[in-house]
matplotlib code that plots the C-alpha trace (Angstrom):
import matplotlib.pyplot as plt

x = [-27.3, -24.2, -25.0, -24.7, -21.7, -19.9, -21.3, -19.9, -16.4, -16.0, -17.0, -14.3, -11.9, -12.5, -10.0, -11.6, -12.2, -14.8, -18.7, -20.5, -24.2, -26.1, -24.9, -28.0, -30.1, -33.6, -36.8, -38.0, -36.0, -34.9, -35.8, -32.8, -33.9, -32.5, -29.4, -26.0, -24.8, -21.2, -20.8, -24.4, -25.5, -28.5, -28.2, -27.0, -27.4, -28.5, -27.9, -29.4, -27.7, -29.1, -29.1, -31.2, -29.0, -28.6, -25.6, -24.3, -23.0, -19.6, -19.3, -19.6, -17.7, -14.7, -15.5, -15.5, -12.1, -10.4, -12.2, -11.2, -7.4, -7.8, -10.3, -11.6, -15.5, -16.1, -16.7, -18.7, -21.8, -20.4, -23.4, -23.9, -20.7, -22.7, -20.7, -21.6, -20.4, -19.9, -21.3, -24.4, -25.8, -25.8, -28.7, -29.8, -32.3, -34.4, -37.5, -35.3, -33.7, -36.8, -38.0, -34.7, -35.0, -38.6, -37.2, -37.7, -34.4, -33.2, -31.1, -27.2, -26.5, -26.5, -29.1, -31.6, -35.0, -35.8, -37.1, -37.9, -37.4, -33.6, -34.1, -34.7, -31.7, -29.8, -32.0, -32.6, -28.9, -28.5, -30.6, -30.2, -29.0, -27.5, -25.1, -21.5, -20.1, -16.5, -15.8, -15.4, -12.9, -9.5, -7.2, -9.8, -10.0, -12.8, -16.3, -19.2, -23.0, -24.9, -27.1, -23.6, -22.0, -22.7, -21.5, -18.4, -17.4, -18.0, -17.2, -15.1, -13.0, -9.7, -9.4, -12.3, -11.1, -10.6, -9.7, -6.7, -7.7, -4.9, -4.7, -8.1, -6.8, -8.4, -6.3, -7.1, -7.7, -5.1, -2.3, -3.5, -1.2, 1.6, 0.5, -0.3, 3.3, 4.7, 1.8, 2.9, -0.2, 0.5, 0.8, 4.5, 6.0, 9.3, 12.4, 14.2, 11.3, 10.5, 6.9, 5.2, 3.0, 3.6, 2.5, 5.4, 5.7, 6.5, 9.0, 12.1, 10.7, 10.0, 13.3, 15.0, 12.9, 10.8, 11.9, 13.3, 16.0, 17.2, 21.3, 22.0, 24.8, 25.1, 23.7, 27.0, 28.7, 29.6, 31.6, 33.5, 31.2, 31.6, 29.2, 26.5, 23.2, 19.7, 17.4, 15.6, 19.0, 19.9, 18.3, 20.4, 23.5, 23.2, 22.7, 25.8, 28.1, 27.1, 30.7, 32.1, 29.7, 30.2, 33.9, 33.4, 31.0, 33.5, 36.2, 34.1, 33.1, 36.9, 37.6, 34.8, 35.9, 39.5, 37.9, 35.5, 38.7, 40.6, 37.6, 37.6, 40.9, 40.7, 37.5, 39.5, 42.4, 40.1, 38.2, 41.7, 42.9, 39.2, 39.5, 43.1, 42.0, 38.8, 41.3, 43.6, 40.6, 39.1, 42.4, 42.5, 39.0, 40.2, 43.1, 40.8, 38.4, 41.3, 42.7, 39.2, 38.7, 42.2, 42.0, 41.2, 39.7, 41.5, 39.1, 41.3, 39.5, 40.8, 39.8, 40.3, 40.6, 39.7, 43.1, 45.5, 44.2, 44.9, 48.5, 49.1, 48.5, 51.3, 53.5, 54.3, 54.2, 52.8, 51.6, 49.5, 50.0, 47.8, 48.8, 50.3, 47.9, 48.1, 46.8, 45.5, 46.2, 50.0, 49.8, 51.8, 52.3, 51.2, 50.0, 47.8, 49.1, 47.0, 48.1, 45.1, 46.1, 47.0, 50.4, 52.6, 50.7, 47.2, 48.1, 45.4, 42.7, 42.7, 42.9, 45.8, 46.0, 48.9, 49.9, 53.4, 54.7, 56.4, 58.8, 56.4, 56.4, 55.7, 57.7, 59.7, 57.0, 55.3, 55.8, 57.9, 57.6, 54.2, 51.8, 48.2, 44.8, 44.1, 40.6, 40.3, 36.8, 35.9, 32.7, 29.8, 28.6, 25.0, 22.1, 20.5, 23.3, 21.2, 21.6, 25.4, 27.4, 30.7, 33.8, 36.1, 39.0, 41.1, 44.7, 47.3, 50.1, 53.5, 56.6, 59.1, 62.0, 61.2, 61.0, 61.6, 64.9, 64.2, 61.0, 59.3, 60.2, 60.8, 58.6, 54.7, 52.1, 48.6, 46.1, 46.9, 43.5, 41.5, 38.7, 38.5, 38.2, 35.0, 33.5, 34.9, 32.5, 29.3, 28.1, 28.6, 32.2, 33.4, 31.0, 32.2, 35.4, 36.0, 36.4, 36.5, 39.1, 38.7, 41.3, 40.7, 43.4, 42.4, 44.5, 45.2, 48.4, 47.9]
y = [61.0, 59.5, 56.3, 58.3, 60.2, 56.7, 55.4, 58.8, 58.1, 54.8, 55.8, 58.2, 55.8, 53.7, 54.6, 53.6, 55.5, 53.1, 54.8, 54.1, 54.2, 51.3, 50.7, 48.4, 48.9, 50.1, 49.3, 53.0, 56.2, 57.0, 60.7, 63.0, 63.5, 59.7, 60.3, 60.9, 64.4, 63.0, 60.0, 60.8, 57.1, 55.8, 56.4, 53.6, 54.1, 57.7, 60.2, 63.7, 67.0, 70.0, 71.8, 69.1, 67.5, 63.9, 61.4, 57.9, 57.4, 56.2, 58.9, 61.4, 60.0, 60.1, 63.8, 64.7, 62.9, 65.2, 68.2, 67.5, 66.9, 70.9, 71.1, 67.9, 67.4, 70.3, 70.5, 72.2, 70.7, 69.5, 71.4, 74.5, 74.8, 75.5, 74.7, 71.2, 69.7, 65.7, 64.5, 66.9, 67.8, 64.8, 62.2, 58.6, 59.3, 55.8, 56.9, 57.6, 54.1, 52.5, 54.0, 53.0, 49.7, 49.3, 50.4, 47.6, 46.5, 43.9, 40.9, 41.9, 38.3, 38.3, 36.4, 36.2, 37.7, 38.3, 41.4, 42.7, 45.0, 46.1, 44.7, 41.1, 41.4, 39.1, 36.4, 36.2, 35.8, 32.9, 30.7, 33.0, 30.3, 32.7, 34.0, 33.4, 31.2, 29.6, 26.0, 24.1, 21.7, 22.1, 24.5, 25.4, 29.3, 29.1, 30.9, 29.9, 30.0, 28.4, 26.5, 25.3, 24.2, 20.7, 20.0, 22.1, 20.3, 16.9, 17.0, 20.0, 21.3, 20.1, 19.8, 17.3, 13.9, 10.9, 7.4, 6.1, 3.3, 1.2, 1.5, 3.3, 6.1, 9.2, 12.2, 15.7, 15.3, 17.7, 15.9, 12.2, 11.5, 12.3, 9.7, 7.3, 7.6, 6.3, 4.4, 0.9, -0.7, 0.2, -2.5, -2.4, -4.6, -6.6, -4.6, -7.3, -7.6, -11.3, -9.9, -10.3, -7.5, -7.3, -4.1, -1.9, -3.0, -6.5, -5.9, -6.5, -10.0, -10.8, -10.0, -12.0, -14.9, -15.3, -13.6, -16.2, -13.6, -12.8, -13.5, -15.7, -17.9, -21.5, -23.5, -25.2, -21.7, -22.1, -25.5, -23.3, -23.2, -19.4, -19.7, -17.0, -17.9, -16.8, -18.5, -20.3, -21.8, -23.2, -26.6, -27.0, -26.1, -28.5, -31.4, -30.3, -30.3, -33.0, -34.4, -31.0, -30.3, -34.1, -33.2, -29.9, -31.8, -34.5, -32.0, -30.1, -33.3, -34.3, -30.8, -30.7, -34.2, -33.0, -29.9, -32.3, -34.6, -31.5, -30.3, -33.7, -34.1, -30.5, -31.7, -34.4, -32.3, -30.1, -33.0, -34.2, -31.0, -30.6, -33.9, -33.1, -29.5, -31.2, -33.7, -30.6, -29.0, -32.1, -32.4, -28.8, -29.2, -32.3, -30.6, -27.6, -29.5, -31.4, -28.4, -27.1, -30.6, -30.1, -26.6, -25.6, -22.8, -21.7, -19.6, -18.0, -17.4, -14.5, -13.7, -11.4, -9.0, -5.8, -6.5, -7.1, -3.8, -1.9, -3.5, -2.6, 1.2, 0.8, -1.6, -0.1, -2.5, -5.1, -8.4, -11.2, -14.6, -17.4, -21.0, -22.3, -23.9, -25.3, -24.3, -28.0, -31.5, -31.4, -27.5, -24.5, -23.2, -20.2, -18.3, -15.0, -12.2, -8.9, -5.8, -4.8, -1.1, -0.6, -0.2, 3.0, 5.8, 3.4, 3.3, 4.2, 3.7, 0.4, -3.2, -4.5, -8.2, -10.1, -13.4, -15.0, -18.0, -20.6, -23.7, -26.5, -30.5, -30.5, -27.7, -30.0, -30.9, -27.5, -25.1, -21.8, -18.9, -18.3, -16.5, -16.7, -14.8, -14.7, -13.6, -12.6, -12.3, -11.0, -12.7, -10.8, -12.7, -11.5, -14.2, -15.3, -15.3, -14.1, -10.8, -11.0, -8.1, -9.8, -7.8, -9.3, -8.0, -10.0, -9.3, -11.1, -12.5, -13.2, -14.5, -13.9, -15.2, -18.9, -22.1, -20.8, -22.0, -20.9, -21.5, -18.3, -15.8, -12.5, -11.2, -10.6, -9.1, -7.8, -5.1, -2.0, -0.7, -3.9, -2.7, 0.9, 0.6, 2.4, -0.1, -3.0, -2.0, -0.8, -4.3, -7.8, -8.3, -8.4, -10.7, -11.7, -10.0, -12.6, -12.1, -14.5, -14.1, -16.5, -17.0, -18.6, -19.2, -19.5, -22.9, -21.4, -19.1, -15.7]
z = [62.0, 63.8, 61.8, 58.3, 59.6, 60.3, 56.7, 55.1, 56.9, 55.7, 52.2, 52.3, 52.9, 49.9, 46.8, 43.5, 40.2, 39.1, 39.2, 42.7, 41.1, 39.4, 35.7, 35.0, 32.0, 33.3, 31.1, 31.6, 31.7, 35.0, 36.5, 36.6, 40.7, 40.9, 39.3, 41.4, 40.7, 40.8, 39.3, 36.8, 37.5, 39.3, 42.9, 45.1, 48.8, 48.4, 51.0, 50.8, 52.1, 54.1, 50.9, 49.2, 46.7, 46.3, 45.8, 45.9, 49.4, 48.3, 45.8, 48.2, 50.8, 48.2, 47.5, 51.5, 51.9, 49.3, 50.8, 54.5, 53.7, 54.5, 57.2, 59.1, 59.1, 56.7, 53.0, 50.5, 48.7, 45.1, 43.5, 44.9, 47.1, 50.3, 53.5, 54.9, 58.1, 57.3, 60.5, 60.9, 57.6, 55.5, 56.0, 54.7, 51.9, 52.5, 50.5, 47.2, 48.0, 48.1, 44.8, 43.1, 44.1, 42.7, 39.2, 36.7, 35.0, 32.3, 33.4, 32.9, 31.7, 27.7, 26.2, 29.6, 28.7, 32.6, 33.6, 37.5, 40.2, 40.9, 44.4, 42.8, 40.6, 43.2, 43.6, 40.1, 39.4, 41.7, 39.6, 35.9, 33.2, 31.4, 34.5, 34.0, 36.6, 37.2, 36.4, 39.8, 38.1, 40.1, 38.0, 35.7, 34.8, 32.7, 33.0, 31.1, 31.5, 34.2, 31.4, 29.8, 32.7, 33.1, 29.6, 30.0, 33.4, 32.0, 28.2, 27.1, 30.2, 30.0, 33.7, 34.1, 35.6, 33.2, 34.1, 32.5, 29.9, 31.5, 35.2, 35.6, 38.1, 37.3, 35.9, 34.3, 30.7, 29.5, 32.0, 30.8, 28.1, 30.2, 32.6, 29.7, 28.7, 32.1, 33.3, 34.6, 33.6, 29.9, 27.2, 25.4, 23.0, 24.3, 24.3, 22.8, 19.7, 20.6, 19.5, 23.1, 24.2, 28.2, 30.5, 31.5, 35.0, 34.0, 31.5, 33.8, 34.8, 31.0, 30.1, 32.9, 33.1, 30.1, 26.8, 24.4, 22.7, 26.0, 26.0, 29.0, 30.3, 30.0, 32.9, 33.5, 33.8, 37.4, 36.2, 33.8, 30.5, 29.3, 26.6, 26.4, 24.3, 23.8, 26.1, 23.1, 21.9, 25.4, 24.5, 21.4, 23.0, 25.9, 23.2, 21.2, 24.0, 26.3, 26.2, 27.1, 29.9, 31.4, 31.5, 33.6, 35.6, 36.5, 37.3, 39.6, 41.4, 41.8, 42.9, 45.5, 46.5, 47.1, 49.1, 51.0, 52.0, 53.1, 55.4, 56.8, 57.7, 59.1, 61.4, 62.3, 63.4, 65.4, 67.2, 68.1, 69.5, 71.4, 72.9, 74.1, 75.3, 77.1, 79.1, 80.1, 81.3, 83.3, 84.6, 85.8, 87.2, 89.0, 90.5, 91.8, 93.2, 94.9, 96.3, 97.5, 99.2, 100.8, 101.9, 105.4, 106.9, 110.1, 112.6, 115.7, 119.0, 120.5, 124.4, 126.8, 124.2, 125.9, 128.2, 125.2, 124.1, 126.8, 127.1, 123.5, 124.2, 127.0, 124.9, 121.3, 118.5, 120.8, 118.6, 119.6, 117.5, 116.7, 116.7, 113.5, 110.7, 107.3, 104.4, 103.5, 104.5, 103.1, 102.4, 103.6, 107.4, 108.5, 111.3, 111.9, 114.1, 115.2, 116.6, 118.8, 118.8, 114.9, 113.3, 112.7, 111.8, 112.4, 115.9, 118.3, 115.8, 113.9, 114.5, 112.4, 110.9, 109.2, 107.8, 108.6, 106.7, 108.6, 108.1, 107.5, 107.1, 103.5, 102.2, 99.9, 97.8, 97.4, 94.5, 95.6, 96.0, 97.7, 95.9, 97.3, 97.5, 101.4, 102.7, 106.5, 108.2, 111.5, 112.6, 113.5, 116.4, 116.1, 116.2, 114.1, 111.7, 108.7, 110.5, 110.8, 108.9, 108.8, 108.0, 105.2, 103.5, 100.7, 99.7, 97.5, 99.7, 98.2, 100.0, 97.5, 99.7, 98.7, 101.0, 104.9, 106.1, 109.7, 112.0, 111.1, 108.3, 109.4, 106.4, 107.3, 105.0, 106.2, 106.3, 108.7, 108.9, 109.1, 111.5, 113.4, 117.1, 116.6, 114.2, 116.3, 119.3, 117.3, 116.5, 118.1, 116.7, 120.4, 122.8, 126.2, 125.6, 122.7, 119.2, 116.0, 113.1, 110.1, 107.5, 104.0, 101.3, 97.9, 96.2, 93.1, 92.8, 91.9]

ax = plt.figure().add_subplot(projection="3d")
ax.plot(x, y, z, "-o")
ax.set_aspect("equal")
plt.show()
């Protein structure tokens, strides 16, 4: 009972004005008790009410939906107006349904002489030669009988695929002409009317390289001949203008010769300039090598450093000076000096290093003022040497006063924070109360 209730509720939700019963053509007259009292057609999915009346399930469902708008689950029988509860008083009538499905009908397809039980209708239609079926060709909306479908698909359907006679690519028959009009393989006559037939995709090549009627420039156009003629007339033009073309060729050769002579002169000038430049570079390289070979690295060994540091803490601006040294065999004379306790605001924190310029024996032959890159290195005395972390710092030293006139110039230049006291004692920069300070002077001026 619950099952029929659910079916009636589902049927009541269908909104259609079409009849619900069977509209088949029956071979024998159908009894009145097998017809729906609502749609007056042969019962489809028959249901039986408590009061004994039969209806199509969908017909009664639509009727109930209109009745229950006022009172849910309660309606009146459409025949005798007896009150019915939809979920209790309506039942499926399987016996009547079996009887109806056993009735003999004619095939609904025009021209088919098949007759059979109603229940066999759908199986018959699956193979019925007169049933209307849609054409499977893409975009075709035609329906035809199953027996004529093959002929329609392959012969009369405007959407059947047909190969192009030129490119062999398949296209719908109704669109084939449109494709043919633009097909690249379609034969066409030469646009110049030379009489040759070529495929459309080769027209441009034919016009540019083959057609005897194409207007082309004279082969001597680059030499000055401005004549433009049909390709077939080129030979005659060349025969009748030999003298003119030879004159153009001769002038072109003369012009080319002059340009070549000019280019050769330019090449010679560039070669000469390159030779001069190479000579200057070689001389500069030799000078640099000589300066490097003449340059001397000075290493200053400072012993008893801790005592010197203690003295510096009690004597402001105490400075320790190295022995004088030369930057090369005939170079500038310099000396290093250090303030162990730092200088000015860096006091008690850093070791300060300076470079002093002195009056030397070769000042008269040296360029002035003194402008050099100076590199100072504090040697890490750890062993082996590959583990050393030397402290290195460079500065550009420029003594602008010129050649010294006194034994030692008052001006000094250096690095105030060369190394902190903390770092100085962190590794092996200070071993046996001794440190080594190396100075390198770059031979070239800055």
